[in-house]
LUMDREN-970477 format. One record per atom (N, C-alpha, C): x, y, z. Coordinates in steps of 0.05 Angstrom, whole numbers, padded with zeros to 5 digits, always signed. Example, Ala and Ser with C-alpha at 12.3 -4.5 7.8 and 13.67 -1.06 7.14 Angstrom:
2
+00264-00114+00156 +00246-00090+00156 +00264-00066+00156 +00257-00045+00142 +00273-00021+00143 +00258+00001+00157 
***
This chain:
453
+00628+01143+00003 +00643+01155-00019 +00632+01183-00025 +00651+01202-00027 +00644+01229-00033 +00639+01232-00063 +00614+01231-00072 +00608+01232-00100 +00591+01256-00107 +00599+01270-00128 +00585+01293-00138 +00581+01289-00168 +00556+01291-00178 +00552+01288-00206 +00541+01315-00216 +00551+01324-00239 +00542+01348-00252 +00528+01340-00278 +00502+01344-00279 +00486+01336-00302 +00482+01360-00321 +00493+01358-00344 +00489+01379-00364 +00512+01399-00364 +00516+01410-00387 +00538+01428-00391 +00534+01454-00376 +00555+01462-00361 +00554+01488-00347 +00541+01486-00320 +00530+01463-00312 +00518+01462-00285 +00539+01456-00265 +00534+01463-00240 +00554+01458-00219 +00541+01459-00192 +00557+01454-00172 +00548+01455-00144 +00551+01483-00134 +00532+01492-00118 +00533+01518-00106 +00542+01516-00077 +00562+01530-00069 +00571+01529-00042 +00552+01545-00025 +00545+01535-00001 +00527+01549+00017 +00542+01571+00032 +00527+01589+00044 +00539+01611+00059 +00554+01600+00084 +00548+01575+00092 +00562+01564+00114 +00589+01551+00107 +00594+01549+00081 +00619+01538+00072 +00642+01557+00078 +00666+01546+00081 +00690+01563+00085 +00693+01582+00061 +00706+01604+00067 +00710+01625+00046 +00724+01613+00022 +00744+01596+00027 +00759+01585+00004 +00742+01568-00014 +00721+01555-00003 +00703+01540-00019 +00683+01558-00034 +00674+01578-00020 +00655+01597-00033 +00667+01613-00056 +00693+01619-00053 +00707+01636-00073 +00720+01620-00095 +00714+01594-00097 +00725+01579-00120 +00718+01592-00146 +00737+01595-00164 +00731+01607-00190 +00708+01593-00205 +00691+01607-00218 +00669+01595-00232 +00674+01596-00262 +00697+01606-00270 +00704+01607-00298 +00734+01603-00301 +00742+01591-00323 +00770+01586-00327 +00787+01611-00325 +00776+01634-00335 +00791+01659-00335 +00796+01670-00307 +00781+01660-00287 +00784+01669-00260 +00807+01654-00246 +00816+01632-00257 +00836+01616-00245 +00864+01628-00250 +00877+01636-00229 +00902+01651-00231 +00926+01632-00230 +00948+01642-00243 +00974+01629-00240 +00980+01605-00258 +00961+01598-00275 +00965+01574-00291 +00962+01580-00321 +00971+01604-00328 +00969+01613-00356 +00985+01595-00375 +01006+01582-00365 +01023+01565-00382 +01008+01541-00392 +00985+01533-00380 +00969+01511-00390 +00941+01519-00398 +00932+01543-00388 +00905+01552-00393 +00903+01577-00410 +00926+01588-00418 +00926+01612-00434 +00915+01606-00462 +00908+01627-00477 +00898+01624-00504 +00917+01607-00522 +00905+01588-00536 +00920+01571-00554 +00934+01547-00541 +00934+01545-00514 +00946+01523-00501 +00929+01498-00504 +00942+01474-00504 +00929+01449-00510 +00905+01444-00492 +00909+01447-00466 +00887+01442-00447 +00864+01462-00450 +00871+01487-00455 +00850+01507-00458 +00833+01501-00483 +00846+01494-00505 +00832+01487-00529 +00814+01463-00525 +00824+01443-00510 +00808+01419-00505 +00784+01425-00488 +00786+01444-00469 +00764+01451-00452 +00743+01467-00469 +00753+01486-00484 +00734+01503-00500 +00719+01487-00521 +00732+01466-00532 +00719+01450-00553 +00705+01425-00541 +00706+01422-00515 +00695+01399-00502 +00707+01373-00513 +00733+01373-00517 +00748+01350-00526 +00767+01341-00504 +00755+01331-00482 +00770+01324-00458 +00787+01299-00463 +00809+01298-00447 +00826+01274-00447 +00834+01269-00418 +00841+01244-00413 +00850+01237-00386 +00875+01253-00379 +00877+01262-00354 +00899+01279-00347 +00905+01276-00317 +00930+01283-00310 +00938+01284-00282 +00948+01312-00277 +00936+01325-00256 +00944+01352-00248 +00963+01349-00225 +00987+01358-00229 +01008+01356-00208 +01016+01384-00200 +01013+01390-00174 +01020+01416-00164 +01018+01418-00134 +01028+01440-00123 +01028+01443-00093 +01000+01448-00083 +00996+01445-00057 +00970+01450-00045 +00960+01478-00051 +00934+01480-00056 +00922+01506-00060 +00928+01520-00087 +00938+01504-00106 +00945+01516-00132 +00922+01515-00152 +00900+01500-00145 +00876+01500-00162 +00871+01474-00177 +00882+01452-00168 +00878+01426-00181 +00849+01418-00181 +00836+01418-00157 +00808+01409-00155 +00790+01429-00170 +00796+01455-00167 +00780+01475-00180 +00781+01471-00210 +00804+01466-00221 +00807+01462-00250 +00790+01438-00259 +00791+01417-00244 +00775+01393-00252 +00745+01400-00252 +00736+01415-00232 +00708+01422-00231 +00700+01440-00254 +00718+01459-00261 +00712+01477-00283 +00711+01462-00310 +00728+01442-00313 +00728+01426-00337 +00702+01411-00339 +00692+01400-00316 +00667+01385-00316 +00644+01403-00322 +00645+01428-00312 +00623+01446-00316 +00620+01454-00346 +00642+01453-00360 +00642+01460-00388 +00636+01436-00406 +00634+01413-00394 +00631+01388-00410 +00603+01377-00408 +00596+01362-00428 +00570+01348-00428 +00571+01321-00414 +00595+01314-00403 +00598+01288-00390 +00588+01289-00361 +00583+01265-00351 +00577+01263-00322 +00603+01268-00307 +00601+01278-00283 +00625+01284-00266 +00622+01270-00239 +00642+01254-00233 +00642+01240-00207 +00668+01247-00193 +00665+01258-00169 +00688+01265-00152 +00693+01243-00132 +00717+01235-00130 +00724+01210-00115 +00749+01215-00099 +00748+01209-00073 +00771+01213-00056 +00787+01188-00051 +00813+01190-00057 +00831+01166-00053 +00835+01161-00023 +00828+01180-00006 +00832+01176+00023 +00811+01158+00035 +00786+01161+00026 +00763+01147+00039 +00752+01124+00023 +00762+01118-00001 +00749+01098-00018 +00769+01076-00026 +00757+01053-00034 +00773+01030-00041 +00763+01017-00066 +00772+00992-00070 +00765+00977-00094 +00735+00974-00098 +00720+00969-00077 +00691+00965-00079 +00678+00990-00091 +00686+01013-00081 +00674+01038-00092 +00683+01043-00121 +00707+01035-00128 +00717+01038-00155 +00698+01022-00174 +00691+00997-00166 +00674+00981-00183 +00647+00994-00187 +00636+01006-00165 +00610+01019-00167 +00611+01043-00187 +00633+01058-00185 +00636+01081-00203 +00638+01072-00232 +00654+01051-00237 +00657+01041-00264 +00631+01030-00276 +00616+01016-00259 +00590+01006-00268 +00571+01028-00275 +00571+01049-00259 +00554+01072-00265 +00563+01086-00291 +00589+01087-00295 +00599+01100-00320 +00592+01083-00344 +00593+01057-00341 +00586+01039-00364 +00557+01042-00372 +00539+01043-00352 +00510+01046-00357 +00504+01073-00370 +00518+01094-00361 +00513+01120-00372 +00522+01121-00401 +00543+01107-00408 +00553+01107-00435 +00535+01091-00453 +00525+01068-00443 +00508+01051-00459 +00480+01062-00462 +00468+01072-00441 +00440+01081-00441 +00437+01109-00451 +00454+01127-00442 +00451+01156-00449 +00472+01165-00469 +00492+01149-00474 +00513+01157-00493 +00530+01179-00481 +00531+01181-00455 +00547+01202-00441 +00571+01190-00428 +00594+01203-00432 +00618+01194-00419 +00619+01204-00390 +00636+01193-00374 +00639+01201-00346 +00667+01211-00341 +00668+01235-00330 +00693+01245-00320 +00696+01237-00291 +00717+01222-00285 +00722+01213-00258 +00745+01229-00247 +00740+01245-00227 +00761+01261-00214 +00770+01247-00188 +00796+01242-00186 +00807+01229-00163 +00825+01248-00148 +00817+01257-00125 +00834+01274-00109 +00855+01257-00094 +00879+01268-00092 +00901+01254-00079 +00906+01227-00091 +00909+01227-00117 +00913+01202-00132 +00937+01186-00122 +00958+01200-00111 +00982+01186-00102 +00976+01167-00078 +00953+01171-00065 +00947+01154-00042 +00936+01126-00050 +00929+01123-00075 +00921+01096-00085 +00945+01078-00088 +00941+01053-00080 +00963+01034-00084 +00962+01023-00113 +00981+01006-00120 +00984+00996-00147 +00959+00982-00156 +00948+00965-00139 +00924+00949-00147 +00900+00968-00152 +00897+00989-00136 +00875+01007-00140 +00879+01023-00166 +00903+01031-00172 +00908+01046-00196 +00904+01028-00221 +00912+01002-00218 +00909+00983-00240 +00879+00979-00247 +00862+00982-00227 +00834+00977-00231 +00822+00997-00251 +00834+01021-00253 +00823+01041-00272 +00833+01037-00301 +00856+01024-00303 +00870+01023-00329 +00853+01013-00353 +00840+00990-00351 +00825+00981-00374 +00801+00999-00382 +00790+01012-00362 +00767+01029-00367 +00775+01056-00379 +00800+01065-00373 +00811+01088-00386 +00817+01082-00415 +00828+01058-00420 +00835+01049-00447 +00810+01046-00464 +00788+01035-00452 +00764+01030-00468 +00747+01056-00472 +00754+01077-00457 +00739+01102-00460 +00714+01103-00443 +00712+01084-00424 +00688+01084-00406 +00689+01108-00388 +00713+01116-00380 +00716+01140-00363 +00739+01157-00374 +00736+01183-00368 +00758+01201-00371 +00769+01207-00343 +00794+01201-00339 +00806+01202-00312 +00820+01229-00309 +00812+01244-00288 +00827+01268-00280 +00837+01263-00251 +00863+01263-00248 +00875+01258-00222 +00889+01282-00212 +00888+01287-00186 +00902+01309-00173 +00922+01298-00153 +00947+01308-00154 +00967+01299-00136 +00987+01321-00129 +00996+01321-00105 +01018+01339-00097 +01045+01325-00100 +01045+01299-00106 +01070+01284-00109 +01077+01280-00138 +01103+01277-00143 +01112+01272-00170 +01100+01247-00182 +01083+01249-00202 +01070+01226-00213 +01089+01205-00224 +01114+01213-00231 +01134+01194-00240 +01139+01173-00219 +01137+01181-00193 +01142+01163-00171 +01116+01149-00161 +01094+01163-00163 +01070+01155-00148 +01048+01143-00166 +01050+01146-00192 +01029+01136-00210 +01041+01113-00227 +01026+01091-00230 +01036+01069-00246 +01043+01079-00274 +01065+01069-00285 +01073+01078-00311 +01053+01072-00333 +01039+01049-00330 +01019+01042-00351 +00996+01062-00350 +00987+01069-00327 +00965+01089-00324 +00975+01116-00332 +00999+01123-00324 +01010+01150-00330 +01013+01154-00361 +01020+01132-00375 +01024+01134-00404 +00998+01140-00419 +00975+01135-00406 +00949+01140-00418 +00937+01166-00410 +00952+01182-00394 +00943+01208-00384 +00964+01229-00392 +00954+01253-00396 +00972+01275-00400 +00977+01289-00374 +01002+01295-00367 +01008+01307-00342 +01010+01338-00346 +00996+01352-00329 +00997+01381-00329 +01008+01390-00302 +01029+01406-00303 +01041+01416-00278 +01030+01443-00271 +01017+01445-00248 +01006+01470-00238 +01028+01484-00221 +01031+01509-00226 +01053+01523-00212 +01043+01535-00185 +01062+01538-00167 +01056+01550-00142 +01047+01579-00146 +01026+01587-00132 +01016+01614-00135 +01035+01634-00122 +01039+01657-00135 +01056+01678-00124 +01042+01694-00103 +01057+01710-00089 +01044+01728-00069 +01025+01747-00082 +01032+01757-00106 +01014+01775-00121 +00987+01761-00128 +00989+01736-00136 +00965+01721-00142 +00947+01719-00117 +00959+01713-00094 +00944+01711-00069 +00932+01737-00061 +00946+01759-00066 +00935+01786-00059 +00910+01791-00077 +00912+01784-00102 +00889+01788-00120 +00865+01771-00111 +00870+01747-00103 +00849+01729-00094 +00836+01740-00069 +00852+01750-00050 +00840+01761-00025 +00825+01786-00031 +00835+01803-00049 +00821+01827-00056 +00794+01821-00068 +00792+01800-00085 +00767+01792-00096 +00748+01784-00074 +00758+01769-00054 +00741+01759-00033 +00730+01783-00016 +00747+01803-00011 +00738+01826+00005 +00717+01843-00010 +00718+01842-00037 +00700+01859-00052 +00674+01844-00060 +00673+01818-00057 +00651+01802-00066 +00629+01802-00045 +00605+01812-00052 +00583+01812-00033 +00567+01787-00033 +00568+01772-00055 +00552+01747-00058 +00565+01724-00043 +00591+01720-00048 +00605+01697-00037 +00628+01704-00018 +00635+01730-00018 +00659+01738-00004 +00653+01751+00023 +00669+01772+00029 +00668+01784+00056 +00659+01813+00055 +00648+01822+00032 +00640+01850+00030 +00620+01858+00051 +00602+01839+00058 +00581+01845+00078 +00592+01849+00105 +00617+01839+00110 +00629+01842+00137 +00641+01869+00141 +00642+01886+00119 +00653+01913+00121 +00681+01912+00132 +00698+01895+00121 +00725+01892+00131 +00744+01911+00116 +00761+01923+00131 +00783+01940+00120 +00809+01927+00129 +00823+01915+00111 +00847+01900+00117 +00872+01916+00108 +00889+01922+00128 +00913+01938+00122 +00930+01923+00100 +00943+01939+00083 +00959+01927+00062 +00981+01909+00074 +00993+01918+00096 +01014+01902+00109 +01003+01875+00118 +00978+01875+00128 +00966+01850+00136 +00961+01831+00113 +00952+01842+00090 +00948+01826+00066 +00974+01814+00057 +00995+01830+00056 +01021+01820+00047 +01031+01799+00066 +01027+01803+00092 +01035+01783+00112 +01021+01756+00107 +00996+01757+00103 +00981+01732+00097 +00990+01719+00071 +00994+01736+00051 +01003+01725+00025 +01030+01712+00026 +01048+01724+00041 +01075+01713+00043 +01075+01687+00059 +01060+01686+00080 +01060+01663+00098 +01042+01641+00089 +01024+01646+00070 +01007+01625+00059 +01023+01606+00041 +01047+01614+00033 +01065+01596+00019 +01054+01586-00007 +01040+01604-00022 +01030+01596-00048 +01003+01581-00048 +00991+01578-00024 +00967+01562-00021 +00943+01582-00019 +00926+01583-00040 +00903+01601-00039 +00883+01593-00017 +00880+01568-00013 +00861+01559+00008 +00870+01569+00035 +00896+01567+00041 +00906+01576+00067 +00903+01606+00070 +00909+01620+00048 +00907+01650+00049 +00878+01659+00055 +00859+01646+00041 +00831+01654+00045 +00821+01646+00072 +00829+01623+00082 +00820+01614+00108 +00831+01633+00130 +00857+01641+00127 +00869+01660+00146 +00855+01687+00145 +00849+01696+00121 +00835+01722+00118 +00808+01721+00131 +00793+01700+00126 +00766+01697+00138 +00768+01697+00168 +00787+01682+00179 +00790+01681+00208 +00797+01708+00220 +00815+01722+00206 +00824+01749+00215 +00800+01768+00215 +00783+01767+00195 +00760+01785+00194 +00740+01777+00215 +00734+01751+00218 +00714+01742+00238 +00722+01748+00267 +00748+01748+00272 +00757+01753+00300 +00763+01782+00306 +00757+01799+00286 +00761+01828+00291 +00734+01841+00297 +00730+01851+00320 +00704+01863+00327 +00700+01889+00311 +00675+01895+00304 +00670+01921+00289 +00672+01944+00308 +00680+01967+00296 +00682+01991+00312 +00655+02005+00313 +00654+02029+00323 +00628+02043+00326 +00613+02048+00299 +00629+02048+00278 +00616+02052+00251 +00610+02026+00238 +00616+02003+00251 +00610+01977+00240 +00632+01966+00223 +00654+01980+00221 +00676+01971+00204 +00696+01953+00220 +00706+01932+00207 +00726+01915+00220 +00753+01921+00208 +00771+01932+00224 +00798+01938+00213 +00818+01917+00222 +00828+01903+00202 +00847+01881+00207 +00875+01891+00204 +00890+01890+00226 +00918+01899+00225 +00937+01875+00221 +00962+01881+00217 +00982+01860+00213 +00984+01842+00238 +00980+01853+00261 +00981+01837+00286 +00959+01817+00287 +00935+01826+00279 +00912+01807+00279 +00916+01786+00258 +00927+01793+00235 +00932+01774+00214 +00953+01753+00223 +00973+01762+00238 +00993+01744+00249 +00981+01724+00268 +00963+01733+00285 +00950+01715+00304 +00933+01694+00289 +00920+01703+00267 +00904+01684+00251 +00920+01663+00238 +00944+01671+00230 +00961+01651+00216 +00975+01633+00236 +00983+01645+00259 +00997+01631+00280 +01023+01619+00270 +01023+01596+00258 +01048+01584+00250 +01046+01575+00221 +01066+01582+00206 +01067+01575+00178 +01071+01545+00175 +01055+01533+00158 +01058+01504+00152 +01076+01502+00128 +01101+01495+00132 +01120+01494+00109 +01114+01471+00091 +01117+01475+00065 +01113+01454+00045 +01136+01434+00048 +01129+01410+00058 +01150+01390+00060 +01136+01363+00065 +01144+01343+00049 +01133+01316+00051 +01156+01297+00052 +01160+01285+00075 +01184+01268+00079 +01184+01244+00060 +01162+01237+00049 +01161+01213+00031 +01158+01221+00002 +01157+01247-00004 +01151+01255-00031 +01175+01269-00045 +01169+01282-00067 +01190+01294-00083 +01204+01316-00068 +01189+01332-00052 +01202+01354-00038 +01224+01345-00019 +01220+01321-00009 +01240+01309+00008 +01266+01306-00007 +01265+01296-00031 +01289+01293-00048 +01300+01319-00058 +01282+01338-00064 +01291+01364-00073 +01307+01379-00052 +01298+01378-00027 +01311+01392-00005 +01338+01379+00002 +01338+01353+00004 +01364+01340+00011 +01384+01344-00012 +01374+01345-00037 +01392+01350-00059 +01404+01378-00058 +01387+01398-00052 +01397+01425-00049 +01416+01428-00026 +01411+01413-00005 +01429+01413+00019 +01456+01402+00012 +01457+01378+00000 +01482+01365-00006 +01498+01382-00027 +01484+01392-00047 +01498+01408-00067 +01509+01434-00056 +01496+01445-00036 +01506+01470-00023 +01531+01464-00008 +01533+01441+00006 +01557+01433+00020 +01579+01427+00001 +01573+01412-00020 +01592+01406-00041 +01603+01431-00054 +01586+01451-00057 +01594+01477-00068 +01607+01496-00049 +01612+01487-00024 +01626+01502-00003 +01611+01528+00004 +01584+01526+00007 +01568+01548+00016 +01553+01541+00042 +01566+01546+00065 +01554+01539+00090 +01528+01553+00096 +01525+01577+00086 +01500+01592+00092 +01476+01579+00078 +01479+01572+00053 +01458+01559+00038 +01452+01531+00050 +01474+01517+00058 +01470+01491+00070 +01454+01492+00096 +01460+01512+00112 +01445+01516+00137 +01416+01522+00132 +01410+01538+00111 +01383+01544+00104 +01367+01519+00097 +01378+01502+00079 +01365+01478+00071 +01362+01458+00095 +01382+01458+00112 +01381+01442+00136 +01357+01451+00154 +01355+01477+00157 +01333+01488+00174 +01306+01481+00161 +01304+01483+00134 +01279+01476+00121 +01271+01447+00127 +01291+01429+00125 +01285+01401+00129 +01277+01396+00158 +01291+01408+00177 +01285+01403+00206 +01258+01415+00213 +01251+01438+00201 +01225+01450+00207 +01203+01433+00196 +01208+01419+00174 +01188+01401+00162 +01186+01374+00175 +01203+01369+00195 +01201+01343+00210 +01219+01321+00199 +01239+01328+00183 +01257+01308+00172 +01271+01293+00195 +01277+01267+00190 +01291+01251+00210 +01320+01260+00211 +01330+01270+00234 +01358+01279+00236 +01378+01258+00228 +01372+01233+00234 +01391+01211+00227 +01393+01208+00197 +01372+01213+00182 +01374+01212+00153 +01394+01233+00143 +01392+01257+00154 +01411+01278+00146 +01439+01270+00154 +01443+01259+00178 +01469+01252+00188 +01482+01230+00170 +01466+01211+00162 +01476+01190+00144 +01486+01201+00117 +01471+01220+00107 +01479+01233+00082 +01505+01248+00085 +01510+01260+00109 +01535+01274+00114 +01559+01255+00114 +01554+01231+00125 +01576+01211+00125 +01584+01204+00096 +01563+01200+00079 +01569+01193+00051 +01584+01216+00038 +01574+01241+00042 +01586+01264+00030 +01615+01267+00039 +01621+01262+00064 +01648+01265+00074 +01668+01248+00058 +01660+01225+00049 +01678+01208+00033 +01677+01216+00004 +01652+01220-00006 +01649+01224-00035 +01660+01251-00044 +01655+01273-00029 +01661+01299-00038 +01685+01313-00024 +01694+01302-00002 +01716+01314+00013 +01740+01295+00013 +01735+01270+00020 +01756+01250+00019 +01781+01257+00033 +01804+01253+00019 +01830+01257+00031 +01839+01286+00031 +01823+01303+00019 +01829+01332+00020 +01828+01342+00049 +01810+01329+00065 +01809+01334+00094 +01801+01308+00107 +01821+01292+00115 +01816+01266+00127 +01800+01267+00153 +01798+01291+00165 +01782+01294+00190 +01752+01294+00184 +01744+01298+00159 +01716+01302+00153 +01700+01277+00158 +01710+01253+00150 +01695+01229+00154 +01692+01222+00183 +01713+01221+00200 +01709+01216+00228 +01690+01236+00242 +01692+01261+00233 +01674+01281+00245 +01645+01275+00237 +01640+01267+00212 +01613+01261+00203 +01602+01237+00218 +01619+01216+00221 +01611+01192+00236 +01605+01199+00265 +01622+01217+00277 +01617+01225+00304 +01590+01241+00306 +01585+01257+00286 +01559+01272+00285 +01536+01253+00284 +01538+01232+00267 +01517+01212+00265 +01512+01199+00292 +01534+01191+00306 +01531+01178+00332 +01519+01197+00353 +01527+01222+00352 +01517+01242+00371 +01488+01248+00366 +01479+01250+00341 +01451+01254+00335 +01434+01231+00346 +01444+01206+00342 +01430+01183+00352 +01429+01183+00383 +01451+01191+00395 +01453+01191+00425 +01437+01212+00438 +01438+01237+00427 +01425+01260+00439 +01395+01262+00431 +01390+01259+00405 +01362+01262+00396 +01354+01291+00393 +01332+01297+00379 +01323+01324+00376 +01311+01335+00402 +01311+01361+00405 +01320+01382+00386 +01350+01388+00388 +01363+01378+00410 +01391+01385+00413 +01409+01374+00391 +01400+01353+00378 +01416+01341+00356 +01418+01361+00332 +01400+01380+00331 +01401+01400+00310 +01427+01415+00311 +01438+01420+00335 +01463+01434+00338 +01486+01418+00327 +01484+01392+00332 +01505+01374+00321 +01505+01375+00291 +01482+01374+00279 +01480+01374+00250 +01490+01401+00239 +01484+01423+00253 +01493+01449+00245 +01524+01450+00245 +01536+01440+00266 +01566+01440+00267 +01578+01423+00245 +01567+01399+00241 +01578+01382+00220 +01573+01395+00192 +01550+01407+00188 +01544+01420+00163 +01564+01443+00156 +01569+01460+00176 +01587+01483+00171 +01616+01473+00167 +01624+01452+00182 +01651+01442+00178 +01655+01430+00150 +01636+01413+00143 +01639+01399+00117 +01637+01419+00094 +01619+01439+00096 +01616+01459+00075 +01642+01476+00073 +01656+01480+00095 +01680+01497+00095 +01705+01481+00090 +01704+01455+00088 +01727+01438+00084 +01737+01438+00056 +01762+01432+00052 +01773+01428+00024 +01758+01404+00012 +01754+01406-00014 +01738+01385-00028 +01755+01369-00048 +01749+01344-00049 +01761+01326-00070 +01744+01302-00073 +01738+01295-00098 +01723+01270-00104 +01742+01250-00117 +01768+01253-00112 +01788+01236-00125 +01784+01207-00118 +01778+01201-00093 +01773+01173-00084 +01749+01162-00098 +01728+01178-00100 +01703+01170-00114 +01709+01163-00143 +01724+01181-00156 +01731+01177-00184 +01749+01153-00188 +01768+01150-00169 +01787+01127-00171 +01772+01101-00169 +01752+01099-00151 +01737+01074-00149 +01722+01068-00175 +01710+01089-00187 +01695+01086-00212 +01714+01075-00234 +01738+01086-00235 +01758+01077-00255 +01766+01048-00250 +01770+01041-00225 +01778+01014-00218 +01756+00994-00225 +01731+01002-00219 +01708+00984-00226 +01706+00980-00256 +01711+01001-00271 +01710+00999-00300 +01732+00981-00310 +01756+00982-00298 +01778+00965-00305 +01771+00936-00300 +01758+00930-00277 +01750+00903-00271 +01730+00893-00291 +01711+00911-00299 +01691+00904-00319 +01704+00898-00346 +01724+00914-00353 +01737+00911-00379 +01756+00887-00381 +01771+00882-00359 +01792+00862-00360 +01783+00835-00348 +01761+00835-00335 +01752+00809-00322 +01767+00804-00297 +01767+00779-00288 +01779+00772-00263 +01808+00762-00268 +01826+00781-00269 +01854+00775-00272 +01865+00760-00248 +01881+00739-00252 +01892+00725-00229 +01911+00743-00213 +01912+00738-00187 +01931+00753-00170 +01959+00743-00176 +01978+00761-00182 +02005+00753-00187 +02016+00735-00165 +02032+00715-00172 +02042+00696-00153 +02056+00709-00129 +02073+00729-00135 +02089+00740-00113 +02072+00755-00092 +02047+00761-00099 +02029+00774-00080 +02011+00755-00065 +02012+00730-00072 +01994+00710-00059 +02005+00701-00032 +01986+00695-00015 +01994+00684+00011 +02001+00654+00008 +02020+00645+00024 +02030+00617+00021 +02030+00603+00048 +02007+00597+00059 +02007+00584+00086 +02014+00555+00086 +02014+00541+00063 +02020+00512+00062 +02045+00507+00045 +02057+00484+00049 +02081+00476+00034 +02074+00474+00004 +02050+00462-00003 +02043+00460-00031 +02042+00487-00044 +02031+00506-00031 +02028+00533-00042 +02055+00546-00046 +02073+00541-00027 +02100+00551-00031 +02114+00538-00054 +02110+00512-00057 +02122+00497-00080 +02111+00507-00107 +02086+00517-00106 +02074+00527-00131 +02083+00556-00137 +02098+00567-00120 +02109+00594-00125 +02094+00616-00111 +02074+00609-00094 +02059+00630-00080 +02078+00646-00062 +02077+00672-00065 +02093+00690-00048 +02123+00691-00056 +02131+00678-00076 +02159+00677-00084 +02168+00705-00094 +02192+00713-00085 +02204+00739-00093 +02189+00763-00083 +02170+00760-00064 +02157+00783-00053 +02177+00800-00038 +02176+00826-00041 +02194+00844-00028 +02180+00859-00006 +02190+00857+00018 +02178+00868+00042 +02187+00897+00045 +02168+00917+00041 +02177+00945+00041 +02191+00955+00066 +02184+00943+00089 +02197+00952+00114 +02226+00945+00116 +02235+00927+00099 +02264+00919+00099 +02280+00938+00080 +02266+00955+00066 +02280+00973+00048 +02285+01000+00062 +02308+01012+00059 +02314+01037+00072 +02295+01060+00065 +02285+01059+00040 +02266+01080+00031 +02237+01073+00037 +02232+01047+00044 +02205+01038+00047 +02191+01034+00021 +02205+01036-00001 +02194+01033-00028 +02210+01012-00043 +02197+00992-00054 +02211+00971-00068 +02202+00971-00097 +02217+00957-00114 +02211+00955-00142 +02191+00932-00147 +02167+00936-00137 +02147+00915-00137 +02125+00923-00156 +02113+00903-00169 +02089+00907-00186 +02065+00896-00171 +02045+00913-00165 +02022+00904-00149 +01997+00900-00165 +01997+00908-00191 +01974+00903-00208 +01980+00879-00226 +01960+00866-00237 +01964+00845-00257 +01979+00856-00281 +01991+00838-00296 +02007+00847-00319 +01992+00864-00339 +01967+00856-00344 +01951+00871-00364 +01944+00899-00355 +01947+00905-00329 +01939+00931-00318 +01963+00945-00305 +01987+00936-00310 +02010+00945-00294 +02015+00975-00297 +02008+00987-00319 +02013+01015-00323 +01988+01033-00317 +01966+01021-00308 +01942+01036-00304 +01943+01052-00278 +01930+01075-00278 +01927+01091-00253 +01898+01099-00250 +01889+01097-00225 +01861+01103-00219 +01859+01128-00201 +01877+01131-00182 +01875+01152-00162 +01892+01176-00170 +01879+01199-00175 +01893+01223-00182 +01886+01244-00161 +01901+01247-00140 +01895+01267-00120 +01893+01295-00131 +01875+01311-00119 +01871+01338-00128 +01890+01357-00114 +01893+01381-00124 +01910+01401-00111 +01894+01416-00090 +01882+01401-00072 +01864+01413-00052 +01870+01401-00024 +01874+01418-00004 +01877+01409+00023 +01900+01389+00025 +01894+01368+00041 +01914+01347+00046 +01922+01332+00021 +01904+01331+00002 +01910+01315-00022 +01933+01327-00038 +01938+01353-00035 +01961+01365-00048 +01987+01352-00037 +01987+01348-00011 +02010+01335+00002 +02012+01306-00006 +01988+01292-00008 +01988+01264-00016 +01998+01261-00044 +01990+01279-00062 +01999+01278-00090 +02030+01280-00091 +02041+01299-00076 +02070+01302-00076 +02084+01277-00066 +02072+01265-00045 +02084+01241-00034 +02084+01218-00053 +02060+01214-00067 +02058+01192-00086 +02076+01196-00110 +02079+01221-00119 +02096+01227-00142 +02125+01220-00135 +02133+01227-00110 +02161+01221-00101 +02165+01191-00100 +02146+01176-00089 +02149+01147-00087 +02150+01134-00115 +02134+01144-00133 +02136+01133-00160 +02163+01138-00173 +02174+01161-00167 +02201+01167-00178 +02222+01148-00166 +02220+01143-00140 +02239+01124-00128 +02235+01096-00139 +02211+01088-00143 +02205+01061-00153 +02216+01058-00181 +02212+01079-00198 +02222+01077-00225 +02252+01075-00226 +02265+01091-00209 +02295+01090-00208 +02305+01063-00200 +02291+01049-00182 +02300+01023-00173 +02295+01002-00195 +02273+01005-00209 +02267+00987-00232 +02289+00990-00253 +02295+01016-00259 +02316+01021-00280 +02343+01010-00271 +02349+01013-00245 +02375+01003-00235 +02376+00972-00237 +02353+00959-00231 +02351+00930-00232 +02356+00921-00261 +02344+00936-00281 +02348+00929-00309 +02377+00932-00317 +02390+00953-00306 +02418+00958-00312 +02436+00936-00302 +02429+00927-00277 +02445+00905-00265 +02441+00879-00282 
***
């Protein structure tokens, strides 16, 4: 178990010169932590709790490199409590019991509370999270959890209700530039001794491609400086080309099992629904670059073809189904082309959710009216008894009518005047609407003629 205890207010661990730059340059004061003014600015609840040493259990939710672990360490350094750092990746129930026992003894013998910091809290299962609950309630420990995943999905509701959730924001490129500038100027913990001169373009390149992650930016900066040989004057000049080699490939923020998975597929579907093929292609590329399952995307296209396009373009559904089959048959990376074609077609197609809305209305009618019996004239009559009971009696066969439209009632009596399907004035549905309106007019005229007779 990775355990670190900080004894006494303001004490902390000192990173060695062999530590990575990102570790050495961790802020040592709350005011050095950038990008989180919305929770740490003057007068904010968390800042007041830290300054007054009135800590409470909390969950820090934010993207990688936004300062979750650093914030927990800074809170501990300002507190008189014991601090125990605990990794959800390497520890289990046995280690949890040991931590709790140590916290209980510290409270009873020394009167000191224990701050328990859990990195990657979302990796704990339900049983492991439940193990903390009574001890948080009793005040044996103050729980600080860090997660990159939405705690609404990944943290038990009972435990979450006893913690305050603080959302850490993604660092901007300007924040990362400031962090790197500090590292270059710092002679104690940074890179000042390396006499590095980093071109502004190189700094901007690193900041943009670090994707809001301070750790990634500092690691890339350190590598770029270390791999640049000094010139005759001992200076290391880092160009944008050197910075690009240090970064190599951008690691896009994407977790197929977490909130970002749902955020990206939501943006993708809404872009298609909004008839913007360019935006849809961008979100598709984001998902594919992050390793999304192409079949997952294809299945969502099949759903969208019915829900959002429907009869406005009847070709949309068979095309989406064909795309799903082709993705399964071909596989990546060639299946990406299939998804691109389907995406652009569906985004460019006429849209209608009339079928979706019609089904919702019909379901509500069923809920409101109950199980109405099928009218006798619509029932099948395969036996003599059923015929004698009137099953199928007076049914009118549309194909025997010159117009193909008969004066028939197909809904139960209690719903005979209800309508569920209202085609939109879009694509093929405009033609369908005209056809249905004409058929209703013919049916009404035949009903009126029958009444007249």
